[in-house]
C-alpha positions in Angstrom: -22.9 34.5 -13.5 -21.4 35.6 -10.2 -17.8 36.8 -9.9 -16.5 33.6 -8.3 -18.0 31.5 -11.1 -16.3 33.8 -13.7 -12.9 33.3 -12.1 -13.4 29.6 -11.8 -14.3 29.3 -15.5 -11.4 31.6 -16.5 -8.9 29.4 -14.6 -10.3 26.1 -16.0 -10.4 27.3 -19.6 -6.9 28.7 -19.4 -5.5 25.2 -19.2 -3.7 24.2 -22.4 -1.8 21.1 -23.6 1.9 21.3 -22.6 4.1 19.2 -24.8 6.2 16.8 -22.7 9.9 17.5 -22.5 12.2 16.3 -25.4 13.7 13.8 -23.0 10.4 12.4 -22.1 9.3 12.2 -25.8 12.6 10.4 -26.6 11.8 7.7 -24.2 8.5 6.9 -26.0 8.3 4.3 -28.8 8.0 6.3 -32.0 6.2 3.5 -33.9 3.6 3.3 -31.1 3.2 7.1 -31.1 2.6 7.0 -34.9 -0.1 4.4 -34.5 -1.8 6.5 -31.8 -1.6 9.6 -34.0 -3.2 7.7 -36.9 -5.9 6.3 -34.6 -6.7 9.6 -33.1 -7.3 11.1 -36.6 -10.0 8.5 -37.2 -11.8 8.9 -33.9 -14.8 11.0 -33.4 -15.2 13.2 -30.3 -17.6 10.7 -28.8 -15.2 7.8 -29.4 -12.4 9.8 -27.6 -14.6 10.7 -24.7 -15.6 7.0 -24.3 -11.9 6.1 -23.9 -11.8 8.4 -20.9 -14.7 6.6 -19.1 -14.4 3.7 -16.7 -17.6 1.9 -15.6 -18.2 -0.6 -12.9 -19.1 -4.2 -13.8 -22.5 -3.8 -12.1 -23.5 -1.7 -15.1 -23.1 -4.5 -17.6 -24.4 -7.6 -15.8 -26.5 -9.1 -13.1 -25.8 -11.1 -9.9 -28.0 -14.0 -8.9 -27.5 -14.1 -5.2 -29.4 -17.4 -4.8 -27.0 -19.3 -7.1 -24.0 -16.9 -6.5 -23.5 -16.5 -10.2 -22.9 -13.5 -12.4 -24.0 -13.1 -16.0 -23.4 -10.3 -18.5 -26.5 -8.5 -19.8 -26.1 -8.1 -23.6 -28.2 -5.0 -23.8 -26.4 -3.3 -21.0 -23.0 -4.3 -22.4 -23.9 -2.9 -25.8 -25.0 0.4 -24.3 -21.8 0.8 -22.4 -19.2 -0.5 -24.8 -20.8 0.0 -28.3 -23.1 3.0 -27.9 -20.9 5.0 -25.5 -17.6 3.5 -26.5 -16.4 3.1 -22.9 -12.8 2.3 -22.7 -12.4 0.6 -19.3 -14.4 -1.7 -16.9 -13.5 -2.3 -13.3 -14.4 -4.1 -10.1 -15.7 -7.5 -9.2 -19.4 -8.5 -9.1 -20.8 -7.7 -5.7 -20.4 -10.6 -3.3 -19.5 -13.0 -6.1 -16.1 -14.6 -6.5 -15.2 -15.6 -10.0 -12.7 -18.3 -11.1 -10.0 -17.4 -13.6 -12.0 -19.2 -16.3 -15.1 -17.2 -15.4 -13.1 -14.0 -15.5 -11.9 -15.1 -19.0 -15.4 -15.3 -20.2 -16.4 -11.9 -18.8 -13.4 -10.2 -20.3 -13.8 -12.1 -23.6 -17.5 -11.1 -23.9 -16.5 -7.4 -23.2 -13.9 -7.6 -25.9 -16.3 -9.2 -28.4 -18.7 -6.3 -27.8 -15.9 -3.8 -28.4 -15.1 -5.5 -31.7 -18.5 -4.3 -33.0 -17.1 -0.8 -33.0 -15.6 0.6 -36.1 -12.1 1.1 -34.7 -12.2 -2.1 -32.5 -10.2 -0.4 -29.6 -9.8 -3.0 -26.8 -11.3 -2.3 -23.4 -8.8 -2.4 -20.4 -10.1 -4.2 -17.3 -8.9 -3.2 -13.8 -9.1 -4.9 -10.4 -7.9 -4.2 -6.9 -5.4 -7.0 -6.8 -3.5 -5.6 -3.9 -1.9 -8.6 -2.1 -2.2 -11.1 -4.9 -5.0 -11.6 -7.5 -7.4 -11.2 -4.6 -10.6 -11.2 -6.6 -9.9 -14.5 -8.4 -10.9 -17.8 -6.9 -7.9 -19.8 -5.8 -5.4 -16.9 -5.9 -2.1 -16.9 -4.0 -2.6 -14.7 -1.0 0.4 -12.6 0.1 0.7 -10.4 3.2 -0.8 -7.0 2.8 1.6 -4.2 2.0 2.3 -3.4 5.6 3.4 -7.0 6.2 5.5 -7.0 3.0 7.2 -3.8 4.2 8.0 -5.5 7.5 10.2 -8.0 5.6 12.5 -5.1 4.5 13.2 -7.4 1.6 13.1 -5.9 -1.9 13.3 -9.3 -3.6 10.3 -10.7 -1.7 8.2 -7.7 -2.7 9.3 -8.0 -6.3 8.4 -11.7 -6.3 5.0 -11.0 -4.9 4.3 -8.6 -7.7 5.5 -11.1 -10.3 3.0 -13.7 -8.9 0.2 -11.1 -8.7 0.7 -10.1 -12.3 0.9 -13.7 -13.5 -2.3 -14.8 -11.8 -4.1 -11.6 -12.8 -3.3 -12.3 -16.4 -4.5 -15.8 -16.0 -7.9 -14.3 -15.3 -7.5 -12.0 -18.3 -7.1 -8.8 -16.3 -4.2 -6.6 -17.4 -4.4 -3.8 -14.8 -4.2 -3.7 -11.0 -4.9 -0.8 -8.7 -1.7 -1.2 -6.7 0.7 -0.5 -5.2 -0.2 2.1 -2.5 2.6 4.5 -2.0 1.0 6.7 0.7 3.0 7.4 3.8 1.5 5.5 6.7 2.2 8.3 9.2 -1.2 8.6 10.9 -2.2 5.4 12.7 -5.8 6.6 12.9 -6.1 6.4 9.1 -7.9 3.2 8.2 -5.7 2.4 5.2 -2.3 2.2 7.0 -2.1 -1.5 6.3 -2.3 -0.9 2.5 1.0 1.1 2.7 4.7 0.1 2.8 5.0 2.0 6.1 5.9 5.5 7.2 9.3 6.2 5.7 9.7 7.8 2.2 12.9 5.8 1.4 11.5 2.4 2.5 8.4 3.0 0.5 10.3 4.2 -2.6 12.5 1.2 -2.6 9.7 -1.4 -2.1 7.3 0.5 -4.4 9.9 0.5 -7.2 10.5 -3.2 -6.6 6.8 -3.9 -6.9 6.5 -1.9 -10.1 9.3 -3.7 -11.8 8.0 -7.1 -10.7 4.5 -6.5 -11.9 5.3 -4.6 -15.2 8.7 -5.4 -16.5 8.8 -6.1 -19.4 5.5 -4.4 -20.2 3.8 -6.1 -23.1 4.7 -9.6 -21.8 1.6 -11.8 -21.3 2.7 -12.4 -17.7 2.8 -8.7 -16.8 0.2 -6.0 -16.2 0.0 -2.2 -15.6 0.2 -1.0 -12.1 -1.7 2.0 -10.6 0.2 4.1 -8.1 -2.1 5.1 -5.2 -3.1 7.6 -4.1 -1.4 10.7 -5.6 -0.7 12.7 -3.4 -0.7 12.7 0.5 -4.0 10.8 0.9 -2.7 9.1 4.0 -2.0 12.2 6.1 -5.5 13.7 6.9 -5.4 16.2 9.8 -8.0 14.3 11.8 -7.2 10.7 10.7 -10.4 10.0 8.9 -10.6 8.6 5.4 -11.1 11.0 2.5 -10.8 14.1 4.6 -8.7 17.3 4.3 -4.9 17.4 4.9 -2.9 20.5 5.8 0.5 20.1 4.3 2.8 22.9 2.9 4.4 22.2 -0.5 7.9 21.7 0.8 6.6 19.0 3.1 4.7 17.4 0.2 7.9 17.3 -1.8 10.2 16.2 1.0 8.1 13.3 2.3 5.1 12.4 0.1 6.3 12.9 -3.5 9.5 10.8 -3.5 7.8 7.3 -3.5 5.7 8.4 -6.5 8.8 9.8 -8.3 10.7 6.6 -7.7 7.8 4.5 -9.1 7.4 6.7 -12.1 11.1 6.4 -12.8 10.7 2.6 -12.5 8.1 2.7 -15.3 4.7 2.9 -13.7 2.0 3.4 -16.4 -1.0 4.6 -14.3 -1.6 6.8 -11.3 -4.7 7.0 -9.2 -5.6 10.3 -7.5 -6.1 11.1 -3.8 -9.8 11.0 -3.0 -9.4 13.8 -0.4 -8.2 17.4 -0.3 -4.9 19.1 0.4 -5.1 22.5 2.0 -8.8 22.7 1.0 -8.3 21.8 -2.7 -9.7 18.5 -3.9 -6.7 16.7 -5.5 -8.8 15.7 -8.5 -8.9 19.3 -9.6 -5.4 20.3 -8.6 -3.7 21.1 -12.0 -0.5 22.0 -10.3 -0.1 18.5 -8.8 -1.5 16.5 -11.7 -0.2 18.3 -14.7 2.7 20.6 -13.7 4.3 18.2 -11.2 3.3 14.7 -12.2 3.2 14.9 -16.0 5.6 17.7 -16.7 8.1 17.7 -13.9 8.3 14.0 -13.3 7.8 13.2 -17.0 4.9 10.7 -16.4 3.7 9.5 -19.8 1.0 7.1 -18.6 -2.5 8.1 -17.7 -4.2 9.4 -14.6 -7.4 7.8 -13.3 -9.7 9.1 -10.7 -10.8 7.1 -7.7 -14.4 6.0 -7.2 -16.9 8.7 -8.0 -14.5 11.4 -7.1 -15.3 13.8 -9.9 -18.8 13.9 -8.6 -17.5 14.6 -5.1 -16.2 18.0 -6.3 -19.8 19.1 -6.5 -21.7 16.9 -4.0 -19.2 16.8 -1.1 -16.7 19.6 -1.6 -19.1 22.3 -2.8 -16.7 23.8 -5.3 -18.7 23.1 -8.4 -22.4 23.8 -8.9 -23.0 20.4 -10.6 -21.3 17.3 -12.0 -20.7 19.0 -15.3 -18.7 21.9 -13.8 -16.8 19.4 -11.6 -15.9 17.4 -14.7 -14.6 20.5 -16.5 -12.4 21.3 -13.5 -11.0 17.8 -13.2 -10.3 17.2 -16.9 -8.6 20.5 -17.3 -6.5 19.8 -14.3 -5.1 16.7 -15.9 -7.5 13.7 -15.3 -7.3 11.3 -18.2 -9.8 8.7 -17.2 -12.8 9.0 -14.8 -13.9 6.1 -12.6 -17.4 7.1 -12.8 -18.5 4.2 -12.1 -22.3 4.4 -12.7 -23.2 7.7 -14.4 -21.3 7.0 -17.6 -24.1 8.5 -19.8 -23.9 11.8 -18.0 -20.1 11.8 -18.0 -19.9 11.2 -21.8 -22.6 13.6 -22.7 -21.3 16.3 -20.4 -17.7 16.0 -21.6 -18.8 16.2 -25.3 -20.8 19.3 -24.5 -17.9 20.9 -22.6 -15.7 20.5 -25.6 -18.3 21.9 -28.0 -18.8 24.8 -25.6 -15.0 25.5 -25.6 -14.7 24.9 -21.8 -12.4 21.9 -22.4 -10.0 22.0 -25.4 -9.7 19.3 -28.0 -6.0 19.3 -27.3 -6.7 18.3 -23.7 -9.0 15.5 -24.9 -6.4 14.2 -27.4 -3.7 14.3 -24.7 -5.8 12.2 -22.3 -6.9 9.7 -25.0 -3.3 9.4 -26.3 -2.2 8.4 -22.8 -4.9 5.8 -22.4 -4.2 4.3 -25.9 -0.5 4.4 -25.2 -0.9 2.0 -22.2 -3.2 -0.2 -24.2 -0.6 -0.5 -27.0 2.2 -1.1 -24.4 0.2 -3.9 -22.9 -0.3 -5.3 -26.4 -4.0 -5.4 -25.9 -4.6 -4.6 -29.6 -3.0 -7.9 -30.5 -3.9 -10.0 -27.5 -6.9 -8.3 -25.7 -7.7 -11.4 -23.6 -5.3 -13.8 -21.9 -6.7 -17.2 -20.7 -6.2 -19.4 -17.8 -5.2 -22.4 -19.9 -1.8 -20.7 -20.7 -1.0 -20.1 -17.0 -0.2 -23.5 -15.5 1.5 -22.0 -12.4 -1.7 -20.3 -11.2 -2.2 -21.3 -7.6 0.9 -23.5 -7.7 2.9 -24.8 -4.8 5.8 -22.6 -5.9 3.7 -19.5 -5.6 2.4 -20.7 -2.2 5.9 -21.1 -1.0 6.7 -17.5 -2.1 3.7 -16.2 -0.2 4.7 -18.3 2.9 8.2 -17.0 2.8 7.0 -13.4 2.7 4.7 -14.0 5.6 7.4 -15.7 7.6 9.9 -12.8 7.0 7.2 -10.3 7.9 6.5 -11.6 11.4 8.0 -9.2 13.9 9.1 -10.2 17.3 8.5 -7.1 19.4 9.2 -8.6 22.9 10.8 -11.8 24.1 11.3 -11.6 27.9 13.6 -14.2 29.3 13.6 -16.1 26.0 9.9 -16.9 26.3 10.0 -18.0 22.7 10.5 -20.3 20.9 8.3 -23.0 22.5 9.1 -26.6 22.8 6.8 -28.8 20.7 5.6 -30.5 23.9 4.3 -27.2 25.4 0.7 -27.2 26.5 -0.9 -24.2 24.8 -4.2 -22.4 25.3 -5.2 -20.5 22.2 -7.6 -17.7 22.8 -8.9 -14.4 21.5 -11.1 -13.2 18.6 -8.3 -13.5 16.0 -7.4 -17.1 16.9 -9.7 -19.0 14.5 -10.4 -16.8 11.5 -8.9 -16.5 8.1 -10.6 -13.1 7.7 -8.4 -11.4 10.2 -5.3 -12.8 8.5 -6.2 -11.3 5.2 -7.9 -8.0 5.9 -9.8 -6.0 3.4 -9.7 -6.2 -0.4 -9.7 -10.0 0.0 -12.3 -11.9 -2.0 -14.7 -9.0 -1.3 -14.2 -5.3 -0.6 -14.4 -5.6 3.2 -13.1 -9.1 3.3 -16.2 -10.3 5.2 -16.5 -13.6 3.3 -12.9 -14.7 3.5 -13.6 -17.7 5.7 -16.0 -19.0 3.2 -13.3 -19.2 0.5 -10.3 -20.3 2.5 -11.4 -23.7 4.0 -8.1 -25.3 2.8 -5.9 -22.9 4.7 -5.0 -22.8 8.4 -6.2 -20.3 10.9 -3.7 -19.5 13.8 -5.5 -22.2 15.9 -5.4 -24.8 13.2 -1.7 -24.1 12.3 -0.7 -24.3 16.0 -2.6 -27.6 16.4 -0.8 -29.1 13.5 2.6 -27.9 14.7 2.3 -28.7 18.4 -0.3 -31.6 18.2 -4.0 -31.5 19.0 -3.4 -33.1 22.4 -1.2 -30.1 23.4 -3.6 -27.4 22.2 -6.8 -26.2 23.8 -9.1 -23.5 22.4 -11.3 -21.1 24.3 -12.3 -18.1 22.3 -13.0 -15.7 25.2 -14.1 -12.9 22.9 -15.5 -13.0 19.4 -16.5 -10.6 16.6 -20.2 -10.2 16.0 -22.2 -8.1 13.6 -23.5 -5.0 15.5 -25.8 -3.0 13.2 -23.7 -2.2 10.1 -20.4 -3.1 11.6 -18.5 -6.0 13.1 -17.6 -5.5 16.7 -16.2 -7.8 19.4 -18.4 -9.0 22.2 -17.7 -11.2 25.2 -18.3 -14.9 24.6 -17.0 -16.5 27.8 -13.9 -15.1 29.4 -14.4 -17.3 32.5 -14.2 -20.4 30.2 -10.9 -19.2 28.9 -9.6 -18.6 32.4 -10.6 -22.1 33.4 -8.9 -23.6 30.3 -5.7 -21.7 31.1 -5.2 -23.8 34.3 -4.1 -26.8 32.2 -1.8 -24.8 29.9 1.8 -23.9 30.1 1.4 -20.9 27.7 -1.5 -18.8 26.7 -1.4 -17.7 23.0 -3.6 -14.6 23.1 -4.6 -13.6 19.6 -6.1 -10.1 19.5 -6.1 -7.1 17.2 -8.6 -6.1 14.5 -11.2 -7.6 12.2 -11.1 -6.8 8.5 -12.1 -3.4 7.1 -11.0 -0.9 4.5 -11.6 2.7 3.6 -14.3 4.7 5.5 -15.9 1.7 7.3 -12.5 1.4 9.0 -12.5 4.9 10.5 -11.8 4.9 14.2 -12.6 7.2 17.2 -10.4 5.3 19.5 -6.9 3.7 18.8 -6.9 1.7 22.0 -7.9 -2.0 21.8 -11.5 -2.6 22.6 -12.5 -3.0 26.3 -13.5 -6.6 25.7 -10.1 -7.6 24.3 -8.3 -5.7 27.1 -10.5 -7.5 29.7 -9.6 -10.9 28.1 -5.9 -10.0 28.1 -6.0 -8.9 31.8 -7.8 -12.1 32.8 -5.2 -14.2 31.0 -2.3 -12.4 32.6 -3.9 -12.8 36.1 -3.8 -16.6 35.7 0.0 -16.5 36.3 0.6 -18.4 33.0 3.1 -17.2 30.5 1.2 -15.1 27.9 2.4 -14.7 24.3 0.5 -11.8 22.7 -0.1 -12.3 19.0 -1.2 -9.1 17.2 -3.0 -9.4 13.8 -4.0 -5.9 12.9 -3.9 -3.4 10.1 -2.7 -0.5 12.2 -0.9 -0.3 15.6 -3.6 -0.6 18.3 -2.5 0.6 21.7 -1.2 -2.2 24.0 0.6 -0.2 26.7 -2.0 -1.2 29.3 -1.3 -4.9 28.8 2.3 -5.0 27.5 3.9 -5.4 30.9 2.0 -8.7 31.5 3.1 -10.3 28.2 6.2 -12.5 28.2 6.4 -12.2 24.4 4.7 -10.1 21.7 4.6 -11.1 18.1 3.1 -8.8 15.4 2.0 -10.7 12.3 0.1 -7.7 10.6 -2.2 -9.1 7.9 -0.1 -12.0 6.7 -2.5 -13.6 4.2 -3.6 -17.2 3.8 -0.2 -18.6 4.9 0.2 -16.4 8.0 -1.1 -19.0 10.5 1.5 -21.6 9.2 4.3 -19.0 9.3 3.4 -18.0 12.9 3.4 -21.6 14.1 6.8 -22.1 12.6 8.1 -18.9 14.4 6.6 -20.0 17.7 8.2 -23.4 17.4 11.6 -22.0 16.4 11.5 -23.6 12.9 11.7 -20.1 11.6 13.9 -17.4 13.2 11.9 -14.2 13.1 13.5 -11.3 11.1 10.7 -8.8 10.5 11.2 -5.1 11.5 8.6 -2.5 12.1 7.9 -0.3 9.0 6.0 2.1 11.3 6.4 3.6 14.7 4.3 1.6 17.3 2.8 4.3 19.6 2.5 3.9 23.3 -0.4 6.3 23.9 -3.5 7.0 21.8 -2.8 10.8 21.9 1.0 10.6 21.3 1.4 9.6 17.7 4.7 11.2 16.7 6.3 9.2 13.8 10.1 8.5 13.8 10.6 11.3 11.3 10.1 14.3 13.4 11.9 17.5 14.5 14.1 18.0 17.6 11.4 20.3 19.1 9.1 17.3 19.2 11.1 15.5 21.8 13.0 18.0 24.0 12.1 20.6 26.6 11.6 24.2 25.7 13.5 25.9 27.2 16.0 23.1 27.5 16.3 21.7 31.0 13.2 23.3 32.4 11.0 20.2 32.0 11.4 16.6 31.0 9.5 16.2 27.7 11.1 12.9 26.8 7.8 11.2 27.0 6.6 13.2 24.0 8.5 10.8 21.8 8.4 7.6 23.7 6.9 5.0 21.4 6.0 1.5 22.5 8.4 0.2 19.8 10.5 2.2 17.5 10.4 2.3 13.7 12.8 -0.5 12.5 12.5 -2.5 15.7 12.4 -6.3 15.6 14.0 -9.1 17.6 15.6 -12.4 16.6 16.3 -15.7 18.3 19.9 -15.0 17.7 22.0 -11.9 18.4 23.9 -9.5 16.2 26.7 -7.1 17.0 28.0 -4.3 14.8 31.6 -3.0 14.5 34.0 -1.0 12.4 31.7 1.7 11.1 33.9 3.7 8.6 33.6 6.1 5.7 36.0 6.3 2.8 36.9 9.8 3.8 35.7 12.6 6.1 34.9 15.5 3.7 32.8 15.4 0.5 31.7 17.8 -2.2 28.0 17.8 -3.3 28.9 15.9 -6.5 30.6 13.0 -4.6 29.3 9.7 -3.1 29.9 8.6 0.5 31.0 5.0 0.9 30.0 3.6 4.3 30.9 0.2 5.6 30.1 -1.7 8.8 30.7 -5.2 10.0 27.9 -7.3 11.3 28.5 -10.5 13.3 26.0 -13.2 14.3 27.1 -13.7 17.9 24.3 -16.1 18.8 24.0 -19.9 18.4 21.7 -20.1 15.3 21.4 -18.8 11.8 19.4 -15.6 11.3 18.5 -12.7 9.1 19.3 -9.1 10.0 18.2 -5.8 8.5 21.1 -3.4 8.5 19.6 0.1 8.8 21.6 3.2 7.8 20.4 6.6 9.3 21.9 10.0 8.5 21.2 13.2 10.4 21.8 16.7 9.1 23.2 18.3 12.2 22.6 22.0 11.5 20.4 23.3 8.6 18.6 26.4 7.5 15.3 24.6 7.8 15.1 22.6 11.1 16.3 19.1 10.3 14.7 15.8 11.1 16.2 14.0 14.0 17.3 11.2 11.7 16.4 9.8 8.3 16.7 6.3 6.8 19.1 6.5 3.9 19.8 2.8 3.2 19.1 -0.7 4.3 20.1 -4.2 3.4 18.8 -7.6 4.6 21.5 -10.2 5.1 21.6 -13.8 6.3 24.3 -14.9 8.7 25.1 -18.3 10.1 26.1 -18.6 13.8 29.5 -16.9 14.3 29.6 -15.5 10.8 30.6 -11.9 10.1 30.0 -9.8 7.0 31.0 -6.3 5.9 28.0 -4.3 4.6 28.6 -1.4 2.2 26.4 1.5 1.4 27.1 4.1 -1.3 25.1 7.3 -0.6 25.3 10.2 -3.1 25.7 13.5 -1.2 22.8 14.8 -3.3 20.5 12.3 -1.6 21.1 14.1 1.7 19.4 17.2 0.3 16.2 18.6 1.9 13.5 20.6 0.3 13.5 24.2 1.5 10.6 26.6 1.8 11.3 27.7 -1.8 10.6 24.1 -2.8 14.2 23.6 -3.9 16.3 20.6 -3.0 19.5 21.8 -1.3 22.3 20.1 0.6 24.1 22.5 2.9 27.7 22.7 4.0 28.2 21.2 7.4 28.3 18.0 9.5 26.2 14.9 8.9 25.9 12.2 11.5 25.9 8.6 10.3 24.3 5.9 12.4 24.3 2.1 12.0 22.8 0.3 15.0 24.6 1.7 18.0 27.5 3.0 16.0 28.0 6.5 14.7 30.4 8.7 12.9 30.4 12.1 11.3 31.3 13.4 7.8 31.5 16.9 6.4 29.9 18.3 3.2 32.2 21.1 2.2 29.9 23.2 0.0 26.2 24.1 -0.3 24.5 23.0 -3.5 21.0 23.7 -4.8 19.6 21.0 -7.1 
């Protein structure tokens, strides 16, 4: 054995079980813990290891692609659940969409197989139900997380989680791999649209709202367990590609990436999924410091940690840290992994983990801790008493009430970025040309993780819903709406790319229109297939946009996209720009209502919309990122000159702010700052406004951010109405994480900003927390 290998083994075998803090233990249900202790005493090592394994549904059944049906294979099922005692199954059958009733049968058959085991421990099923119960036929489709974030409305996010949990339990599925709490700071990253945006506070608030909506009270037959993704800093790869290395110092991890997870753990989340990539060259799945020391011990997380897809194997095959899968497994389990999403090599996993314990390379205490955590969540979900919930008890599945909730979220997410000379709303008699590759597709409205992994079959399952074209036709009348696609998406090799259909035909059609509704952006994708080499819109879409703008007609640009594609080349020619993100099945209807003025847009950007492909500075940045060095020598203002700022979004009415005040001017670190401002609707119609509070640390020992979001509230005001909005901000919330990884608020001035108003308060003492 070489010296490196000796050190590696020494590090891994030195891991020991650390008892949670007394405070954490006090929060646990003593009766449940006693049941788990008793059950653990009865379990063999093989039974315990089985509880730590999660297997894909492919391994227990077969797909008939001709009939588009899925059937469980009794022999395969027995091998997985009875012989190897596997504790969890995940995923949807490839290219097959099951109804709630069909899911009931699958989950019931799995449960019946598990009942053949001596201890009859229930199997927990998990699905990627990330914007509704998206793998269940007839589910209610909400906007993807980026669209939900654009509402800046905690209650809408909470309600979406309530519906998702309810419809998932109708299918018999008690676990969803959601929400994503990664910071959407790098627009190149292909999973931006799965996030709640780029700001830690916004993500923390909306993530906690989601957790409570989906889980609270856990044990209810209408609730499920969430999975927080992807712990930690998965979204900030240095080069923007999925599952690649990030370079982030620990104080930045704690300042920006950790708070949303801490907030969600505090809200009660029972599962965490691990970052598939690396941080500073260390695969997160084997990072004991982050998994055990920080998450479990420091944050007091008492649920269980699950890997992402095949990521234990990646330690050996991709990252070249372990010599084989067995050594990789040792590193990950000792680091704090409780359940491995294998999802195919379950025999190897179980046999290797048993062997590692017998060889003394993984302790029995570490195994017992992992299994206790898995069993704890199964008890909390009441799976031992009710392992299967059935559709017949969920009469609201796919209901009109749920559809209205999804529509309301889509409507509030729509963000009006530009409205030159009040180009919008449109009169119902307007002659409209609808064009562009995103005009007549449900796929582009839903994005990935919709019906299938890449969302490529969405149009097949959504015939009853309206594309943008269909919704506009219904709103403005078929006689007033013409369609000429101009550019369409086509399969090119392994990927969908856009290709010219007939731009000349679209130009000709524009002659008879008053307005061109130009629908461009992205097709559906997720994970690595969504990696980009170019953030600009495609040449074909830009060519179509230029052709439409050269007609002299008023062009309304509609963006349906998962990340901000660069539009600076065509923005000047657009009379209005509307960002609808990935709004789900009701996005077309919501857009038509915004275009007509039946809905007053109120969405705000949860991300910074960049102007240039190589200028991607987010709104949280340092002063050096936007000023000359030395000051006055050059004009570097363009270095932070986004197309549209974080928090930007227009309305069909107008709002003015006044009377920004604080309850006093100086505060100790133990006090709370009370901030008030008056908002008035000075327009002629009712509207919703997101009041955003930013606070800047003026001088600090670690260069401060230019500004940080510290509060927000969404209010509805009638024309002429005024309201005083109040924020209460504990001084400790203004602390930053220093290079010693301590939270500190320092004596000095803090600038408070609400809209165009600002004032200053003083913190009179430095405090380390």
